[in-house]
C-alpha positions as protocol buffer text, in pm:
chain_id: "A"
residue {
  index: 1
  type: MET
  ca { x: 809 y: 2203 z: -1696 }
}
residue {
  index: 2
  type: ALA
  ca { x: 678 y: 1863 z: -1590 }
}
residue {
  index: 3
  type: LYS
  ca { x: 303 y: 1825 z: -1566 }
}
residue {
  index: 4
  type: HIS
  ca { x: 261 y: 1452 z: -1502 }
}
residue {
  index: 5
  type: VAL
  ca { x: 421 y: 1242 z: -1227 }
}
residue {
  index: 6
  type: PHE
  ca { x: 518 y: 875 z: -1257 }
}
residue {
  index: 7
  type: LEU
  ca { x: 675 y: 644 z: -1000 }
}
residue {
  index: 8
  type: THR
  ca { x: 902 y: 359 z: -1105 }
}
residue {
  index: 9
  type: GLY
  ca { x: 1080 y: 80 z: -923 }
}
residue {
  index: 10
  type: PRO
  ca { x: 1103 y: -300 z: -894 }
}
residue {
  index: 11
  type: PRO
  ca { x: 792 y: -505 z: -813 }
}
residue {
  index: 12
  type: GLY
  ca { x: 703 y: -500 z: -443 }
}
residue {
  index: 13
  type: VAL
  ca { x: 889 y: -179 z: -364 }
}
residue {
  index: 14
  type: GLY
  ca { x: 572 y: 4 z: -266 }
}
residue {
  index: 15
  type: LYS
  ca { x: 465 y: 204 z: -571 }
}
residue {
  index: 16
  type: THR
  ca { x: 98 y: 116 z: -540 }
}
residue {
  index: 17
  type: THR
  ca { x: 101 y: 171 z: -163 }
}
residue {
  index: 18
  type: LEU
  ca { x: 240 y: 520 z: -213 }
}
residue {
  index: 19
  type: ILE
  ca { x: -14 y: 590 z: -487 }
}
residue {
  index: 20
  type: GLN
  ca { x: -294 y: 486 z: -252 }
}
residue {
  index: 21
  type: LYS
  ca { x: -169 y: 713 z: 27 }
}
residue {
  index: 22
  type: VAL
  ca { x: -137 y: 1012 z: -206 }
}
residue {
  index: 23
  type: THR
  ca { x: -482 y: 939 z: -351 }
}
residue {
  index: 24
  type: GLN
  ca { x: -638 y: 942 z: -4 }
}
residue {
  index: 25
  type: ALA
  ca { x: -464 y: 1271 z: 80 }
}
residue {
  index: 26
  type: LEU
  ca { x: -591 y: 1430 z: -240 }
}
residue {
  index: 27
  type: LYS
  ca { x: -946 y: 1309 z: -178 }
}
residue {
  index: 28
  type: VAL
  ca { x: -941 y: 1456 z: 171 }
}
residue {
  index: 29
  type: SER
  ca { x: -819 y: 1784 z: 22 }
}
residue {
  index: 30
  type: GLY
  ca { x: -1115 y: 1788 z: -217 }
}
residue {
  index: 31
  type: VAL
  ca { x: -911 y: 1751 z: -535 }
}
residue {
  index: 32
  type: PRO
  ca { x: -1109 y: 1594 z: -825 }
}
residue {
  index: 33
  type: ILE
  ca { x: -948 y: 1256 z: -883 }
}
residue {
  index: 34
  type: ASP
  ca { x: -1028 y: 932 z: -1065 }
}
residue {
  index: 35
  type: GLY
  ca { x: -836 y: 636 z: -1196 }
}
residue {
  index: 36
  type: PHE
  ca { x: -735 y: 284 z: -1103 }
}
residue {
  index: 37
  type: TYR
  ca { x: -468 y: 79 z: -931 }
}
residue {
  index: 38
  type: THR
  ca { x: -370 y: -288 z: -942 }
}
residue {
  index: 39
  type: GLU
  ca { x: -384 y: -510 z: -637 }
}
residue {
  index: 40
  type: GLU
  ca { x: -245 y: -854 z: -566 }
}
residue {
  index: 41
  type: VAL
  ca { x: -485 y: -1144 z: -521 }
}
residue {
  index: 42
  type: ARG
  ca { x: -366 y: -1406 z: -272 }
}
residue {
  index: 43
  type: GLU
  ca { x: -505 y: -1741 z: -172 }
}
residue {
  index: 44
  type: GLY
  ca { x: -349 y: -1938 z: 112 }
}
residue {
  index: 45
  type: GLY
  ca { x: -55 y: -1697 z: 123 }
}
residue {
  index: 46
  type: ARG
  ca { x: 20 y: -1752 z: -244 }
}
residue {
  index: 47
  type: ARG
  ca { x: -22 y: -1487 z: -513 }
}
residue {
  index: 48
  type: THR
  ca { x: -272 y: -1609 z: -768 }
}
residue {
  index: 49
  type: GLY
  ca { x: -317 y: -1297 z: -977 }
}
residue {
  index: 50
  type: PHE
  ca { x: -397 y: -927 z: -989 }
}
residue {
  index: 51
  type: ASP
  ca { x: -718 y: -727 z: -976 }
}
residue {
  index: 52
  type: VAL
  ca { x: -795 y: -384 z: -1119 }
}
residue {
  index: 53
  type: VAL
  ca { x: -956 y: -153 z: -863 }
}
residue {
  index: 54
  type: THR
  ca { x: -1103 y: 181 z: -968 }
}
residue {
  index: 55
  type: LEU
  ca { x: -1110 y: 477 z: -731 }
}
residue {
  index: 56
  type: SER
  ca { x: -1490 y: 460 z: -746 }
}
residue {
  index: 57
  type: GLY
  ca { x: -1473 y: 114 z: -588 }
}
residue {
  index: 58
  type: LYS
  ca { x: -1527 y: -117 z: -885 }
}
residue {
  index: 59
  type: ARG
  ca { x: -1310 y: -428 z: -902 }
}
residue {
  index: 60
  type: GLY
  ca { x: -1236 y: -693 z: -1163 }
}
residue {
  index: 61
  type: PRO
  ca { x: -968 y: -945 z: -1257 }
}
residue {
  index: 62
  type: LEU
  ca { x: -663 y: -831 z: -1450 }
}
residue {
  index: 63
  type: SER
  ca { x: -483 y: -1166 z: -1452 }
}
residue {
  index: 64
  type: ARG
  ca { x: -479 y: -1507 z: -1290 }
}
residue {
  index: 65
  type: VAL
  ca { x: -224 y: -1787 z: -1262 }
}
residue {
  index: 66
  type: SER
  ca { x: -277 y: -2056 z: -1525 }
}
residue {
  index: 67
  type: SER
  ca { x: -62 y: -2354 z: -1616 }
}
residue {
  index: 68
  type: ASP
  ca { x: -269 y: -2427 z: -1928 }
}
residue {
  index: 69
  type: SER
  ca { x: -101 y: -2266 z: -2228 }
}
residue {
  index: 70
  type: SER
  ca { x: -297 y: -2453 z: -2493 }
}
residue {
  index: 71
  type: SER
  ca { x: -479 y: -2147 z: -2626 }
}
residue {
  index: 72
  type: ARG
  ca { x: -283 y: -1932 z: -2869 }
}
residue {
  index: 73
  type: ARG
  ca { x: -528 y: -1646 z: -2816 }
}
residue {
  index: 74
  type: GLU
  ca { x: -425 y: -1602 z: -2454 }
}
residue {
  index: 75
  type: HIS
  ca { x: -246 y: -1288 z: -2348 }
}
residue {
  index: 76
  type: ARG
  ca { x: 16 y: -1422 z: -2111 }
}
residue {
  index: 77
  type: VAL
  ca { x: 289 y: -1269 z: -1892 }
}
residue {
  index: 78
  type: GLY
  ca { x: 489 y: -1549 z: -1732 }
}
residue {
  index: 79
  type: GLN
  ca { x: 249 y: -1771 z: -1539 }
}
residue {
  index: 80
  type: TYR
  ca { x: -33 y: -1517 z: -1557 }
}
residue {
  index: 81
  type: VAL
  ca { x: -310 y: -1506 z: -1817 }
}
residue {
  index: 82
  type: VAL
  ca { x: -446 y: -1155 z: -1871 }
}
residue {
  index: 83
  type: ASP
  ca { x: -824 y: -1103 z: -1872 }
}
residue {
  index: 84
  type: LEU
  ca { x: -821 y: -829 z: -2134 }
}
residue {
  index: 85
  type: ALA
  ca { x: -1200 y: -800 z: -2156 }
}
residue {
  index: 86
  type: SER
  ca { x: -1235 y: -745 z: -1782 }
}
residue {
  index: 87
  type: PHE
  ca { x: -955 y: -488 z: -1778 }
}
residue {
  index: 88
  type: GLU
  ca { x: -1095 y: -287 z: -2067 }
}
residue {
  index: 89
  type: GLN
  ca { x: -1450 y: -301 z: -1931 }
}
residue {
  index: 90
  type: LEU
  ca { x: -1339 y: -136 z: -1607 }
}
residue {
  index: 91
  type: VAL
  ca { x: -1066 y: 103 z: -1719 }
}
residue {
  index: 92
  type: LEU
  ca { x: -1167 y: 237 z: -2061 }
}
residue {
  index: 93
  type: PRO
  ca { x: -1500 y: 398 z: -1956 }
}
residue {
  index: 94
  type: MET
  ca { x: -1325 y: 564 z: -1664 }
}
residue {
  index: 95
  type: LEU
  ca { x: -1050 y: 709 z: -1884 }
}
residue {
  index: 96
  type: ARG
  ca { x: -1303 y: 828 z: -2142 }
}
residue {
  index: 97
  type: ASN
  ca { x: -1497 y: 1002 z: -1866 }
}
residue {
  index: 98
  type: VAL
  ca { x: -1181 y: 1178 z: -1747 }
}
residue {
  index: 99
  type: ASN
  ca { x: -1087 y: 1283 z: -2100 }
}
residue {
  index: 100
  type: HIS
  ca { x: -1435 y: 1414 z: -2183 }
}
residue {
  index: 101
  type: GLY
  ca { x: -1450 y: 1638 z: -1879 }
}
residue {
  index: 102
  type: SER
  ca { x: -1414 y: 2013 z: -1891 }
}
residue {
  index: 103
  type: ASP
  ca { x: -1057 y: 2141 z: -1933 }
}
residue {
  index: 104
  type: ALA
  ca { x: -1149 y: 2428 z: -1704 }
}
residue {
  index: 105
  type: GLU
  ca { x: -1175 y: 2184 z: -1411 }
}
residue {
  index: 106
  type: LYS
  ca { x: -828 y: 2059 z: -1323 }
}
residue {
  index: 107
  type: LYS
  ca { x: -827 y: 1694 z: -1222 }
}
residue {
  index: 108
  type: ILE
  ca { x: -597 y: 1406 z: -1136 }
}
residue {
  index: 109
  type: CYS
  ca { x: -602 y: 1071 z: -1315 }
}
residue {
  index: 110
  type: VAL
  ca { x: -433 y: 777 z: -1140 }
}
residue {
  index: 111
  type: ILE
  ca { x: -295 y: 507 z: -1372 }
}
residue {
  index: 112
  type: ASP
  ca { x: -132 y: 223 z: -1179 }
}
residue {
  index: 113
  type: GLU
  ca { x: 18 y: 77 z: -1374 }
}
residue {
  index: 114
  type: ILE
  ca { x: 129 y: 95 z: -1735 }
}
residue {
  index: 115
  type: GLY
  ca { x: 297 y: -244 z: -1768 }
}
residue {
  index: 116
  type: LYS
  ca { x: 312 y: -552 z: -1987 }
}
residue {
  index: 117
  type: MET
  ca { x: -31 y: -681 z: -1888 }
}
residue {
  index: 118
  type: GLU
  ca { x: -211 y: -353 z: -1947 }
}
residue {
  index: 119
  type: LEU
  ca { x: -30 y: -288 z: -2275 }
}
residue {
  index: 120
  type: PHE
  ca { x: -191 y: -586 z: -2446 }
}
residue {
  index: 121
  type: SER
  ca { x: -484 y: -346 z: -2492 }
}
residue {
  index: 122
  type: GLN
  ca { x: -444 y: -115 z: -2790 }
}
residue {
  index: 123
  type: ALA
  ca { x: -752 y: 76 z: -2675 }
}
residue {
  index: 124
  type: PHE
  ca { x: -581 y: 139 z: -2340 }
}
residue {
  index: 125
  type: ILE
  ca { x: -267 y: 268 z: -2514 }
}
residue {
  index: 126
  type: GLN
  ca { x: -479 y: 512 z: -2713 }
}
residue {
  index: 127
  type: ALA
  ca { x: -666 y: 623 z: -2401 }
}
residue {
  index: 128
  type: VAL
  ca { x: -339 y: 689 z: -2215 }
}
residue {
  index: 129
  type: HIS
  ca { x: -215 y: 903 z: -2503 }
}
residue {
  index: 130
  type: GLN
  ca { x: -537 y: 1105 z: -2491 }
}
residue {
  index: 131
  type: THR
  ca { x: -516 y: 1144 z: -2113 }
}
residue {
  index: 132
  type: LEU
  ca { x: -156 y: 1266 z: -2125 }
}
residue {
  index: 133
  type: ALA
  ca { x: -252 y: 1518 z: -2395 }
}
residue {
  index: 134
  type: ALA
  ca { x: -560 y: 1652 z: -2213 }
}
residue {
  index: 135
  type: SER
  ca { x: -488 y: 2006 z: -2096 }
}
residue {
  index: 136
  type: GLY
  ca { x: -702 y: 1979 z: -1784 }
}
residue {
  index: 137
  type: THR
  ca { x: -567 y: 1647 z: -1657 }
}
residue {
  index: 138
  type: VAL
  ca { x: -259 y: 1560 z: -1452 }
}
residue {
  index: 139
  type: VAL
  ca { x: -158 y: 1194 z: -1453 }
}
residue {
  index: 140
  type: LEU
  ca { x: -22 y: 1029 z: -1140 }
}
residue {
  index: 141
  type: GLY
  ca { x: 97 y: 688 z: -1253 }
}
residue {
  index: 142
  type: THR
  ca { x: 344 y: 404 z: -1223 }
}
residue {
  index: 143
  type: ILE
  ca { x: 569 y: 238 z: -1479 }
}
residue {
  index: 144
  type: PRO
  ca { x: 801 y: -64 z: -1446 }
}
residue {
  index: 145
  type: VAL
  ca { x: 1177 y: -47 z: -1445 }
}
residue {
  index: 146
  type: PRO
  ca { x: 1338 y: -133 z: -1782 }
}
residue {
  index: 147
  type: LYS
  ca { x: 1375 y: -510 z: -1814 }
}
residue {
  index: 148
  type: GLY
  ca { x: 1402 y: -720 z: -2126 }
}
residue {
  index: 149
  type: LYS
  ca { x: 1237 y: -589 z: -2440 }
}
residue {
  index: 150
  type: PRO
  ca { x: 1150 y: -218 z: -2404 }
}
residue {
  index: 151
  type: LEU
  ca { x: 782 y: -129 z: -2381 }
}
residue {
  index: 152
  type: ASP
  ca { x: 716 y: 142 z: -2638 }
}
residue {
  index: 153
  type: LEU
  ca { x: 465 y: 343 z: -2438 }
}
residue {
  index: 154
  type: VAL
  ca { x: 674 y: 323 z: -2120 }
}
residue {
  index: 155
  type: GLU
  ca { x: 982 y: 450 z: -2302 }
}
residue {
  index: 156
  type: GLU
  ca { x: 775 y: 727 z: -2460 }
}
residue {
  index: 157
  type: ILE
  ca { x: 653 y: 834 z: -2116 }
}
residue {
  index: 158
  type: ARG
  ca { x: 1009 y: 838 z: -1979 }
}
residue {
  index: 159
  type: SER
  ca { x: 1122 y: 1068 z: -2261 }
}
residue {
  index: 160
  type: ARG
  ca { x: 830 y: 1313 z: -2249 }
}
residue {
  index: 161
  type: LYS
  ca { x: 922 y: 1665 z: -2142 }
}
residue {
  index: 162
  type: ASP
  ca { x: 595 y: 1702 z: -1954 }
}
residue {
  index: 163
  type: VAL
  ca { x: 664 y: 1397 z: -1733 }
}
residue {
  index: 164
  type: LYS
  ca { x: 869 y: 1371 z: -1415 }
}
residue {
  index: 165
  type: VAL
  ca { x: 969 y: 1016 z: -1319 }
}
residue {
  index: 166
  type: PHE
  ca { x: 1055 y: 944 z: -956 }
}
residue {
  index: 167
  type: ASN
  ca { x: 1253 y: 629 z: -875 }
}
residue {
  index: 168
  type: HIS
  ca { x: 1077 y: 499 z: -566 }
}
residue {
  index: 169
  type: PHE
  ca { x: 1343 y: 234 z: -502 }
}
residue {
  index: 170
  type: TRP
  ca { x: 1595 y: 472 z: -343 }
}
residue {
  index: 171
  type: LEU
  ca { x: 1331 y: 588 z: -97 }
}
residue {
  index: 172
  type: LEU
  ca { x: 1291 y: 233 z: 29 }
}
residue {
  index: 173
  type: VAL
  ca { x: 1663 y: 153 z: 39 }
}
residue {
  index: 174
  type: ARG
  ca { x: 1742 y: 470 z: 234 }
}
residue {
  index: 175
  type: ARG
  ca { x: 1434 y: 419 z: 453 }
}
residue {
  index: 176
  type: VAL
  ca { x: 1332 y: 776 z: 382 }
}
residue {
  index: 177
  type: PRO
  ca { x: 958 y: 831 z: 422 }
}
residue {
  index: 178
  type: VAL
  ca { x: 774 y: 1039 z: 168 }
}
residue {
  index: 179
  type: VAL
  ca { x: 560 y: 1316 z: 312 }
}
residue {
  index: 180
  type: LEU
  ca { x: 328 y: 1571 z: 160 }
}
residue {
  index: 181
  type: HIS
  ca { x: 416 y: 1936 z: 152 }
}
residue {
  index: 182
  type: LYS
  ca { x: 152 y: 2190 z: 62 }
}
residue {
  index: 183
  type: GLY
  ca { x: 298 y: 2477 z: -131 }
}
residue {
  index: 184
  type: LYS
  ca { x: 322 y: 2687 z: -442 }
}
residue {
  index: 185
  type: GLU
  ca { x: 542 y: 2636 z: -745 }
}
residue {
  index: 186
  type: ASN
  ca { x: 906 y: 2736 z: -678 }
}
residue {
  index: 187
  type: GLU
  ca { x: 835 y: 2757 z: -305 }
}
residue {
  index: 188
  type: LYS
  ca { x: 1114 y: 2603 z: -99 }
}
residue {
  index: 189
  type: THR
  ca { x: 1041 y: 2289 z: 103 }
}
residue {
  index: 190
  type: PRO
  ca { x: 1172 y: 2264 z: 461 }
}
residue {
  index: 191
  type: GLN
  ca { x: 1487 y: 2111 z: 311 }
}
residue {
  index: 192
  type: GLY
  ca { x: 1538 y: 2403 z: 79 }
}
residue {
  index: 193
  type: GLN
  ca { x: 1451 y: 2204 z: -232 }
}
residue {
  index: 194
  type: ARG
  ca { x: 1244 y: 2388 z: -489 }
}
residue {
  index: 195
  type: CYS
  ca { x: 931 y: 2248 z: -652 }
}
residue {
  index: 196
  type: ASN
  ca { x: 1047 y: 2234 z: -1013 }
}
residue {
  index: 197
  type: HIS
  ca { x: 718 y: 2131 z: -1172 }
}
residue {
  index: 198
  type: ASN
  ca { x: 383 y: 2298 z: -1216 }
}
residue {
  index: 199
  type: LEU
  ca { x: 172 y: 2042 z: -1033 }
}
residue {
  index: 200
  type: SER
  ca { x: 95 y: 2296 z: -763 }
}
residue {
  index: 201
  type: SER
  ca { x: -182 y: 2439 z: -981 }
}
residue {
  index: 202
  type: VAL
  ca { x: -365 y: 2108 z: -944 }
}
residue {
  index: 203
  type: LEU
  ca { x: -204 y: 1906 z: -666 }
}
residue {
  index: 204
  type: PRO
  ca { x: -209 y: 2055 z: -317 }
}
residue {
  index: 205
  type: CYS
  ca { x: 117 y: 1878 z: -246 }
}
residue {
  index: 206
  type: THR
  ca { x: 452 y: 1773 z: -380 }
}
residue {
  index: 207
  type: PHE
  ca { x: 696 y: 1495 z: -291 }
}
residue {
  index: 208
  type: TYR
  ca { x: 1016 y: 1544 z: -102 }
}
residue {
  index: 209
  type: PRO
  ca { x: 1230 y: 1316 z: 120 }
}
residue {
  index: 210
  type: ALA
  ca { x: 1154 y: 1377 z: 486 }
}
residue {
  index: 211
  type: GLN
  ca { x: 1432 y: 1472 z: 722 }
}
């Protein structure tokens, strides 16, 4: 049975937008939830980097465009230089707080995303492992599509038996909106599809393609 849910798809397909909508729905439903998402930073219509935004409202730089590659200590993905200190300062305390909570209180942890930039942090990798293993936590996250050299943690997540990966790309191509359906495990959706994961004990909803 899958416990955690991850979305995957090409950049710009709408993974973070969907995560934000689901997060808002869960907050309204009173479900304990914490985590972070990444957001584009644009100046003059041009993307200049990414910020990390926690669900508690804190924000900090994840990466910025830089043409100066003189420093060998830089963590770089393409034209972006990763601000590892800023990322860890925002994300690690939040993940530790989630992991140190009571297992009796079921909670959701949003991790958007687990990609090349974030994986420069060994402390983040360790924290993700701990979060996935926590009995009282369900992870709602995003991972990139396979491209180039495999990312070890991403491939591990894909192969975990307690993870269900949804490819968000087909939803966009088919122009099928995703809606929320409140229900119990194994209850049929209006389309007759069964909920085949045990998220219903924590999440008041599950995903299915709308008619």
